[in-house]
Residue, then its C-alpha position, 0 to 999 in steps of 0.5 A: m516500485k515504490l508507492k509515491n512513485l505509483a501516487n506520482n503516477a497516479v496523479a500524472e495521469v489525473e492532471k492530464i484528463i482534469p483542465g487547467s493546472l492544478s497547484e502544489s498544493e492540491v497535487a500534494a493532496i491526491s498523492e497523500i490520499i491515494e499513497n493512504t489507500l493504496v497502503e490501505a490497499v495492500g494491509e486488505t492484501k497481506e489480512h486477506f492472504s495471512e486467512t488464507a495461508v490460516i485456513c490452507c494449512g490446518p495442521e501447521a497452523d504455526l508456518a502460517h503463523k510464521i509467515a503471519e508474520e512476516m507477511g507483517l513485518a514486511q509490511k511496516a516496512l512497506i508503511a516505513n519506507l511510504m512514511g520516509e518519503r515524505 
């Protein structure tokens, strides 16, 4: 599922619990906050698993660095995809 869809689903859930209705600008602002938070979470998760890969692979550090590089490329693609949906 794309991050934009996750953000939209989260905004829909927020709208259900807020009395009254949100304006379009409020919905857009909340959606952007959620998207940015998801991007940050993905980045932190990537960093955590990259560090773990380096630690656990020890002698195979080159392999760990290659895995970390691939994860970095995947993160950049994810962020580019998210930015393209705006």
